[in-house]
N, C-alpha and C positions, 0 to 999 in steps of 0.2 A: 411818463405823461399819461395819467389816468384819463381814459375816455369816459365821460358821463353818459353820453348817448350820441346817436347819429340820427339826424333828421334832415330830410330833403337833400341827402348827399353831403351834408355838412357835419363835421365832427365838432362836438362841444366837449372841451377838455380843460384841465388845468395842469400846470407844470410844478412838480415837486420843489424845484429850486425857488420858484416864485413864491410858493407858500411859506418858505422860510424867510423871505426877504421883502415881500410886498403885501399890502392888504389884499384880501380875497378878490379875485377876478376870474373871469372865464375867457378862454380863447375859443374862437370859432374859425374853422378853416375848411377849405375844400380839398386839401391835400396837394394843392398846386400853388397858384399865385394869389389866391384870396385869403386874407387873414384879418381878423379883428379881435379886439379885446374890450371887454365890458367890466367895469367895476361893479361889484355886488355889495349893496349896503345891507346892514342888519335888518332893516325894515322890509327887505325884499324889493326895493327899487334898484334901478340900474342906471349907469351912465357910460356912454361910449367913451373909451379912453383912446382908441386908435383904430384905424381901418385902412387897409390897403386892398384895392381891387374890387370892393363891393360897391354896387350901386345903392342909392338911397332906398329903393324899393326892397332890395335884398336885406338891407339893415333893418328896415321896418319889420320884415318877416322874422328875422333873427330875434329882434326885441320881443315880438309877440310870443315866440317860442320860449325865450328865456322867462318871461313873466308867467306863462302857462305852466312851466316846469319848475318854478321857483322853490316850491316846498321840497321837491325831490333834490334839487341842486343844493339847497342849504343843508338838508339832512346828509347828503353824500359828503359834502365838505366837512361837516362836523364829525361824521364817522371816520373819515379819512384822517383828519387832524388828530383825533383822539387815538386811533389805532397806531399812528406814527409818532405820537408824542410831540405834536406841533401845536403851538398856541394858536387858538382861533383868533383871527385878526381881520376885522372888517374896516373898510375905509370910512373915515368920518366925512359927513357931508359938509360942504362949504356953506358958510353963512351967506344969506342973500341980502 
């Protein structure tokens, strides 16, 4: 489970198995009871997929961090996929 970075005591990471089976997303957790998952779209936008234990204020802070770090996140994802022979796979946005 590669850790991308730690911010405000929260670990931002992805899971190798997930990269093989799901579109790109980031997990964020406190190492205890709080965990959330955000879909990452190719255009750098995000969508909350799931959350357990986080308050809305905390999710807002996580989202701000994700958006601030998006260039780094997408580069790290691309590099990790390339070096491990994994197809880069972003989730498609739903039509509105």
